[in-house]
LUMFIBA-772201 format. One record per residue (C-alpha): x, y, z; chain; residue number from 1. Coordinates in pm, whole numbers. Example, Ala and Ser with C-alpha at 12.3 -4.5 7.8 and 13.67 -1.06 7.14 Angstrom:
        u        v        w   cadena   num
     1230     -450      780        A     1
     1367     -106      714        A     2
***
This chain:
        u        v        w   cadena   num
    -1340    -4508     5078        A     1
     -983    -4604     4994        A     2
     -745    -4476     4728        A     3
     -649    -4756     4490        A     4
     -375    -4803     4235        A     5
     -525    -5007     3952        A     6
     -224    -5132     3758        A     7
     -227    -5089     3381        A     8
      -14    -5403     3357        A     9
     -299    -5642     3430        A    10
     -587    -5443     3582        A    11
     -516    -5565     3935        A    12
     -525    -5345     4247        A    13
     -155    -5295     4313        A    14
     -186    -5091     4632        A    15
     -457    -4939     4848        A    16
     -439    -4661     5105        A    17
     -683    -4476     5330        A    18
     -690    -4096     5294        A    19
     -558    -3914     5598        A    20
     -818    -3834     5864        A    21
     -916    -3467     5885        A    22
     -784    -3446     6241        A    23
     -449    -3598     6138        A    24
     -426    -3356     5845        A    25
     -479    -3062     6082        A    26
     -206    -3202     6304        A    27
       28    -3247     6006        A    28
      -23    -2883     5905        A    29
       44    -2765     6261        A    30
      359    -2977     6286        A    31
      480    -2850     5949        A    32
      435    -2487     6052        A    33
      620    -2549     6380        A    34
      905    -2733     6207        A    35
      933    -2461     5943        A    36
      986    -2188     6201        A    37
     1298    -2373     6316        A    38
     1412    -2484     5969        A    39
     1415    -2130     5831        A    40
     1701    -2050     6070        A    41
     1909    -2350     5959        A    42
     2209    -2256     5746        A    43
     2173    -2326     5374        A    44
     2478    -2555     5383        A    45
     2317    -2767     5654        A    46
     1991    -2783     5458        A    47
     2196    -2897     5159        A    48
     2356    -3179     5357        A    49
     2017    -3322     5454        A    50
     1869    -3288     5104        A    51
     2178    -3447     4948        A    52
     2144    -3741     5187        A    53
     1779    -3775     5083        A    54
     1882    -3789     4716        A    55
     2128    -4067     4800        A    56
     1859    -4254     4991        A    57
     1623    -4231     4694        A    58
     1892    -4361     4458        A    59
     1952    -4656     4689        A    60
     1595    -4761     4606        A    61
     1640    -4749     4226        A    62
     1560    -5113     4153        A    63
     1259    -5114     4384        A    64
     1124    -4787     4247        A    65
     1171    -4895     3884        A    66
      956    -5204     3939        A    67
      697    -5007     4134        A    68
      674    -4751     3853        A    69
      611    -5027     3600        A    70
      324    -5161     3808        A    71
      181    -4819     3892        A    72
      190    -4636     3558        A    73
      321    -4880     3300        A    74
      668    -4751     3218        A    75
      905    -5033     3118        A    76
     1150    -5127     3394        A    77
     1441    -5062     3160        A    78
     1362    -4688     3178        A    79
     1311    -4663     3555        A    80
     1676    -4580     3634        A    81
     1656    -4293     3384        A    82
     1394    -4119     3593        A    83
     1616    -4158     3899        A    84
     1907    -4005     3706        A    85
     1690    -3709     3605        A    86
     1566    -3676     3961        A    87
     1925    -3668     4085        A    88
     2036    -3415     3823        A    89
     1758    -3171     3908        A    90
     1783    -3211     4284        A    91
     2162    -3179     4285        A    92
     2158    -2869     4068        A    93
     1897    -2694     4281        A    94
     2092    -2781     4595        A    95
     2416    -2651     4443        A    96
     2274    -2313     4334        A    97
     2067    -2251     4647        A    98
     2327    -2038     4825        A    99
     2363    -1813     4523        A   100
     1990    -1793     4454        A   101
     1901    -1719     4817        A   102
     2179    -1469     4884        A   103
     2073    -1111     4968        A   104
     2042     -877     4672        A   105
     2246     -561     4723        A   106
     2198     -247     4512        A   107
     2493      -12     4448        A   108
     2641      116     4775        A   109
     2517      446     4912        A   110
     2719      628     5177        A   111
     2556      619     5518        A   112
     2314      334     5438        A   113
     2308      -43     5447        A   114
     2054     -158     5188        A   115
     1968     -508     5076        A   116
     1684     -741     4985        A   117
     1659    -1067     5174        A   118
     1482    -1371     5028        A   119
     1268    -1523     5302        A   120
     1083    -1857     5287        A   121
      712    -1848     5218        A   122
      620    -2095     5491        A   123
      418    -2402     5389        A   124
      426    -2531     5031        A   125
      174    -2785     4898        A   126
      303    -2992     4605        A   127
       35    -3170     4401        A   128
      224    -3409     4174        A   129
      113    -3610     3868        A   130
      162    -3975     3781        A   131
      334    -3956     3442        A   132
      682    -3854     3568        A   133
      619    -3900     3937        A   134
      970    -3834     4069        A   135
     1081    -3575     3816        A   136
      779    -3349     3845        A   137
      768    -3366     4224        A   138
     1136    -3295     4278        A   139
     1109    -2972     4077        A   140
      930    -2818     4374        A   141
     1008    -3033     4678        A   142
     1386    -2999     4703        A   143
     1407    -2626     4621        A   144
     1116    -2554     4858        A   145
     1303    -2722     5141        A   146
     1633    -2559     5042        A   147
     1457    -2220     5053        A   148
     1354    -2285     5414        A   149
      994    -2394     5362        A   150
      796    -2690     5491        A   151
      635    -2918     5232        A   152
      320    -3126     5210        A   153
      317    -3368     4916        A   154
      -11    -3488     4770        A   155
       85    -3734     4497        A   156
     -148    -3864     4228        A   157
     -340    -4169     4345        A   158
     -202    -4369     4052        A   159
      155    -4323     4182        A   160
       99    -4266     4552        A   161
      378    -4510     4641        A   162
      622    -4253     4503        A   163
      510    -4017     4778        A   164
      595    -4288     5029        A   165
      942    -4325     4879        A   166
      996    -3948     4915        A   167
      893    -3976     5279        A   168
     1124    -4273     5330        A   169
     1418    -4090     5172        A   170
     1375    -3775     5383        A   171
     1325    -3977     5700        A   172
     1643    -4172     5625        A   173
     1829    -3845     5567        A   174
     1725    -3710     5907        A   175
     1505    -3423     5791        A   176
     1338    -3271     6099        A   177
     1010    -3437     6186        A   178
      705    -3274     6030        A   179
      900    -3061     5783        A   180
      810    -3288     5493        A   181
      493    -3494     5498        A   182
      348    -3720     5231        A   183
      -31    -3724     5261        A   184
     -308    -3913     5081        A   185
     -588    -3660     5031        A   186
     -934    -3666     4880        A   187
    -1035    -3390     4640        A   188
    -1249    -3245     4919        A   189
     -956    -3235     5158        A   190
     -726    -3077     4899        A   191
     -981    -2804     4826        A   192
    -1042    -2744     5196        A   193
     -669    -2719     5263        A   194
     -627    -2459     4989        A   195
     -926    -2257     5105        A   196
     -805    -2263     5467        A   197
     -542    -1994     5408        A   198
     -275    -2209     5576        A   199
      -95    -2288     5250        A   200
      145    -2020     5129        A   201
      219    -2173     4787        A   202
       72    -2459     4587        A   203
      263    -2607     4294        A   204
       35    -2819     4079        A   205
      118    -3027     3774        A   206
     -176    -3172     3585        A   207
     -463    -3088     3356        A   208
     -601    -2747     3266        A   209
     -926    -2832     3445        A   210
     -727    -2936     3750        A   211
     -544    -2604     3745        A   212
     -874    -2417     3737        A   213
     -990    -2617     4039        A   214
     -674    -2517     4226        A   215
     -738    -2150     4154        A   216
    -1102    -2176     4254        A   217
    -1021    -2353     4581        A   218
     -759    -2092     4673        A   219
     -970    -1792     4565        A   220
     -956    -1508     4815        A   221
     -669    -1655     5020        A   222
     -391    -1487     4817        A   223
     -212    -1822     4807        A   224
       66    -1831     4550        A   225
      -18    -2073     4270        A   226
      225    -2241     4031        A   227
       59    -2432     3747        A   228
      224    -2663     3495        A   229
      -66    -2786     3286        A   230
     -121    -2926     2938        A   231
       91    -2917     2628        A   232
       69    -2972     2253        A   233
      436    -2927     2180        A   234
      545    -2884     1817        A   235
      862    -2974     1630        A   236
      976    -2802     1311        A   237
     1220    -2978     1077        A   238
     1386    -2728      843        A   239
     1530    -2814      503        A   240
     1885    -2803      641        A   241
     1822    -3042      931        A   242
     2026    -3357      993        A   243
     1744    -3594      903        A   244
     1873    -3905     1079        A   245
     1924    -3718     1405        A   246
     1590    -3541     1378        A   247
     1399    -3864     1313        A   248
     1563    -4049     1600        A   249
     1506    -3772     1853        A   250
     1157    -3669     1740        A   251
     1024    -4026     1739        A   252
     1164    -4075     2089        A   253
     1022    -3739     2198        A   254
      680    -3840     2069        A   255
      656    -4195     2201        A   256
      871    -4222     2514        A   257
      654    -4296     2817        A   258
      384    -4401     2570        A   259
      348    -4036     2471        A   260
      236    -3943     2821        A   261
      455    -3637     2864        A   262
      347    -3276     2900        A   263
      650    -3169     2695        A   264
      646    -3464     2454        A   265
      626    -3390     2082        A   266
      263    -3408     1969        A   267
      279    -3247     1624        A   268
      553    -3215     1364        A   269
      599    -2971     1074        A   270
      854    -3072      811        A   271
      985    -2866      521        A   272
      817    -2997      208        A   273
     1151    -3087       45        A   274
     1227    -3334      330        A   275
      874    -3444      411        A   276
      854    -3783      236        A   277
     1198    -3893      355        A   278
     1120    -3786      711        A   279
      786    -3966      721        A   280
      930    -4288      579        A   281
     1217    -4291      828        A   282
      992    -4199     1122        A   283
      746    -4475     1034        A   284
     1026    -4731     1015        A   285
     1167    -4619     1351        A   286
      823    -4632     1513        A   287
      756    -4984     1386        A   288
     1062    -5105     1581        A   289
      902    -5040     1922        A   290
      823    -5345     2132        A   291
      482    -5303     2295        A   292
      420    -5526     2591        A   293
      442    -5600     2962        A   294
      659    -5325     3118        A   295
      815    -5579     3355        A   296
      978    -5757     3060        A   297
     1332    -5632     2980        A   298
     1267    -5638     2603        A   299
      966    -5404     2623        A   300
     1032    -5052     2496        A   301
      670    -4929     2501        A   302
      446    -5009     2794        A   303
       73    -4964     2839        A   304
      -87    -4626     2886        A   305
     -199    -4548     3237        A   306
     -546    -4696     3184        A   307
     -787    -4810     2916        A   308
     -993    -4491     2930        A   309
     -690    -4278     2837        A   310
     -598    -4518     2557        A   311
     -953    -4505     2422        A   312
     -938    -4125     2415        A   313
     -632    -4150     2188        A   314
     -805    -4414     1976        A   315
    -1095    -4172     1938        A   316
     -865    -3892     1821        A   317
     -705    -4122     1564        A   318
    -1042    -4249     1440        A   319
    -1181    -3896     1405        A   320
     -871    -3780     1217        A   321
     -892    -4073      973        A   322
    -1261    -4002      921        A   323
    -1163    -3643      832        A   324
     -904    -3759      577        A   325
     -588    -3843      773        A   326
     -383    -4149      688        A   327
     -189    -4391      911        A   328
      167    -4472      799        A   329
      292    -4715     1065        A   330
      249    -5086      994        A   331
       81    -5218     1308        A   332
       95    -5587     1212        A   333
      380    -5649     1452        A   334
      200    -5507     1754        A   335
      -82    -5758     1787        A   336
     -457    -5690     1794        A   337
     -582    -5357     1925        A   338
     -871    -5390     2167        A   339
    -1107    -5118     2284        A   340
    -1060    -5061     2655        A   341
     -706    -5200     2664        A   342
     -431    -4968     2792        A   343
     -190    -5134     2548        A   344
     -190    -4904     2245        A   345
       54    -4924     1954        A   346
      226    -4603     1839        A   347
       95    -4435     1526        A   348
      193    -4156     1289        A   349
      -72    -3968     1091        A   350
      -22    -3769      770        A   351
     -267    -3571      558        A   352
     -359    -3393      880        A   353
     -451    -3031      942        A   354
     -555    -2803     1226        A   355
     -923    -2881     1183        A   356
     -844    -3215     1348        A   357
     -827    -3253     1727        A   358
     -515    -3466     1696        A   359
     -332    -3149     1587        A   360
     -488    -2906     1833        A   361
     -598    -3087     2149        A   362
     -361    -3263     2386        A   363
     -335    -3633     2297        A   364
     -111    -3747     2582        A   365
      -60    -4078     2411        A   366
      142    -4255     2139        A   367
       22    -4067     1832        A   368
      171    -3778     1637        A   369
       58    -3592     1327        A   370
      304    -3469     1062        A   371
      237    -3183      818        A   372
      450    -3042      533        A   373
      531    -2669      536        A   374
      688    -2438      279        A   375
      908    -2233      512        A   376
      969    -2065      846        A   377
      672    -1828      837        A   378
      419    -2103      780        A   379
      585    -2322     1044        A   380
      579    -2045     1305        A   381
      212    -1970     1235        A   382
      117    -2335     1280        A   383
      336    -2384     1587        A   384
      170    -2085     1754        A   385
     -178    -2203     1656        A   386
     -239    -2371     1991        A   387
     -400    -2305     2328        A   388
      -80    -2434     2487        A   389
      279    -2321     2506        A   390
      523    -2535     2704        A   391
      809    -2619     2467        A   392
      887    -2619     2096        A   393
     1178    -2770     1906        A   394
     1353    -2653     1591        A   395
     1566    -2894     1391        A   396
     1825    -2711     1183        A   397
     2196    -2660     1121        A   398
     2150    -2282     1142        A   399
     2185    -2147     1498        A   400
     2086    -1794     1401        A   401
     1774    -1915     1223        A   402
     1672    -2120     1527        A   403
     1718    -1816     1749        A   404
     1514    -1594     1517        A   405
     1235    -1851     1494        A   406
     1244    -1909     1869        A   407
     1194    -1538     1933        A   408
      864    -1560     1745        A   409
      731    -1869     1920        A   410
      473    -1851     2198        A   411
      628    -2103     2431        A   412
      813    -2145     2758        A   413
     1119    -2329     2623        A   414
     1276    -2329     2277        A   415
     1489    -2630     2184        A   416
     1729    -2664     1894        A   417
     1810    -3019     1781        A   418
     1674    -3176     2099        A   419
     1339    -3207     2274        A   420
     1154    -3339     2577        A   421
     1427    -3255     2828        A   422
     1438    -3022     3127        A   423
     1772    -2853     3189        A   424
     1762    -2766     3562        A   425
     1974    -2457     3496        A   426
     1690    -2312     3286        A   427
     1350    -2188     3398        A   428
     1072    -2441     3344        A   429
      762    -2242     3259        A   430
      482    -2209     3006        A   431
      241    -1965     2848        A   432
     -130    -1961     2761        A   433
     -324    -2262     2897        A   434
       -1    -2438     2987        A   435
       -2    -2239     3310        A   436
      204    -1991     3504        A   437
      492    -1974     3745        A   438
      846    -2112     3728        A   439
     1028    -2412     3867        A   440
     1399    -2500     3841        A   441
     1694    -2265     3787        A   442
     1779    -1978     4019        A   443
     1463    -1809     3892        A   444
     1259    -2093     4043        A   445
     1370    -1987     4389        A   446
     1199    -1651     4339        A   447
      864    -1833     4342        A   448
      944    -2011     4669        A   449
     1055    -1705     4863        A   450
      930    -1354     4934        A   451
     1135    -1037     4915        A   452
     1202     -841     5233        A   453
     1383     -510     5200        A   454
     1620     -367     5460        A   455
     1689        7     5449        A   456
     1926       85     5735        A   457
     2060      435     5786        A   458
     2398      417     5958        A   459
     2493      785     5959        A   460
     2296     1106     6010        A   461
***
C-alpha cells in the first residue's frame, strides 16, 4: 500500500510514496544512533554552521515549496513565503541561543570542589509533524534537537510528506553528517512499533488528542520522553477599552487564516456588551471580503480546507449551532454555492451562541467562529477557562495591568495582549489540559531535548 497526497485543490493524487521497508527502517535507526555518537562531540558553533546552511537551503526553495504547499494542503500561494519566514525566524533564534541554553549550570562556588550540571543530548528524537503548518511545527523540534546534539527521524503527515523531503534536501545540501537526520514515510504500525522498541529517546508529536493518546500507549513502559502539542479552542476577549479596528482586523485574521486550520487560531470570541454590536458588524464586513478559491491563484486569500470530510465536520457544527438557536451574520452570496463534500468552505461568524453548542466547546479547526457578549472580566475569564483545551488566549485592551491580571487567571499556555496566533521563539510554546504537555522553543525548550548530568568533583581534601 502506498501513501498518497490527495490534493484539496482538485481531488487529484498529487504525490505517492511507498512506506519505508522494515529492514530499511532498522538500518536508518542504527545509522542515526551511530551518527549521533559522533555528533554529540561536535562543537555547538560547528553544529550551528550546518543548521544555518540548512535554513538557507530551505529558503532557496521558497517558490517551489509555496506551490507544493498549495497543492498539498490548500494554502494560497501568496502566503507560502510567510511560512518560510516563520520557519527562518524560529530556526535562527534556536540556533542563536543554543550555546547559552546548553552551557553547564554552575551553582555558587564552594572551596575545594568543582560542581556543575552538564546538559547532554538524549540520543534519538522522533518528530511526528502535522500538515497544517508543515514547516513551522516541524522546525520547532528538528533544529533544536540537532543543535542539542541529537539525531532526528522525521515522520511527516502523509498529506504534506513532500515537506519532509524538502527538510532532507536542505540538510543534505548543508552537509549534515549522513544518517543524523532522516525523513521516513511510516505506517501507523511502524510508528507504534518504533515507539515500543525502546530505541527512541524522545518523541515530539503535534496532532489530535486521540493521536497523542496513541503515542503514549505505543511508548508505554519504555520511559520514552513524550512531547505533545494537541488540540486547541483558543479564546479572545475584547474589553470595553479595546481599539476596535485593530481588534477586528487581528481577530478575523486569527480566526480564518489557513482556513481556520490552526491549533492556536481563534475559535471563540467574547466581547464586552458595550462593544458587541459594533464588533460583530465590523467583523462580518471584514470576513465577507475574503476571496475563496483555487490556492494557486494570486487573488485567493482563503483556500480549501484539507479535505471534504474536514469541511463537512465544520458544516455539521454550524448546522447544529443554528438548530440550537445560533445565527449566521456573514453574507455568503459572494462565495458561490456551498456543496456537501467540497473542501471549499466559506468563512462564517455565529452569534446567539453559548457553551451548550459544540462550536463553542469542541475544536472546529475550520473557518467558523462564535461570538458572545460578556458583562466584564469575571464572566469572560470563566468562559475562557470553560474548555478542555488550553494553548493560547488573547486579551484585547488598552490596559496592560488588566491584561496581566486576567492572564494570571487563565488556564492556558500563552497569554497574548493585542495580538494572537503567533509563536515568539523566545517564549516557551506549551499548553495545559488536553492541549498536551512538554515545551518547544525558547531556552526552556532545550531542557526537553537534553538530560541533566551532575559533576561533583572534590579537588582538595
